[in-house]
N, C-alpha and C positions, 0 to 999 in steps of 0.2 A: 471418589473416583476422579472428580474434576481437579482435585489437588495434584494428583499424579500426572495429568495432562499438562497442568500449568508448570509443574517442576520439569517435565520433559521439554517444554518450550524454553524454559529458562536455562536448562542444560545445553540445549542446542545452540541457543544464542551465545551463551558463554564460550563454548568451544569454538564457535564461528568467530567471535571477536578476538579471542586469544590467538587463533591461528592466523587471522588477517592482520592483526596489529604487529606481529613480528616482522611481517614483510613490509611494513610502512615506516621504517625509521627515517627514510629520506623524503617522505611526503611533507608538505607544508601544513601549517596549523589549519588553514582554510579547508584543505582536503580532508584532514582528520575530522574536523567539525562536521563537514557534509556527510562523511561516512557514519558518524555517531547519530546524526539527525535521521538519516535514512534508515539505519538499523533500528533506531528507536521507534519510528513510525511503523516499520515492519513488525516489530515486537508487539506494539499496541494492537495492530490489526490481528496478529496471531492470537493474542490473549482474548480479544473480543470474539474471534471465531471459535475458540475453545468454549467460552462461556455461552455464546449463542450461535450454534451452527447454522441456523436459518437466516442469519443476518444477510442483508443484501451485500454483494460484493462491489468493488470499485466501478466495474463496468456497468452495473445497474445504476449506480449513483450518476454516472456520466449520461446514461439514457435519460434520467429524470432532468438533469441540468440542460441538456441540448434538445430535448423533445420540442419545446416551444420554437426554437430556431428552425429545426427540421420542418415543422408544420408550416411556419411562414414561408420558408423557401419552396415547399411543395405547392403552396397556394400561388406563390409568384410564378413558378414555372408553368403551372397549369393555365393560369390566366394569360401568360405571355405566348404559350404555344397554341392556345385557342381551343 
């Protein structure tokens, strides 16, 4: 069953790239490289979510990264406001 989902993701990505690539003949190599990199990162995320649907999303990762900064700022504002 998981193979069917992975093939579905691959089919959607292939169709998306084929459709978008035709409209990009005048784009620079740098823009095409950025498109491929972002599409590749999206593909990796989609595949990981198919394999493990309970995986935390990007917003939850940001929460983990910025939580110490938020706590520090809250302590600073509480101390400053008295």
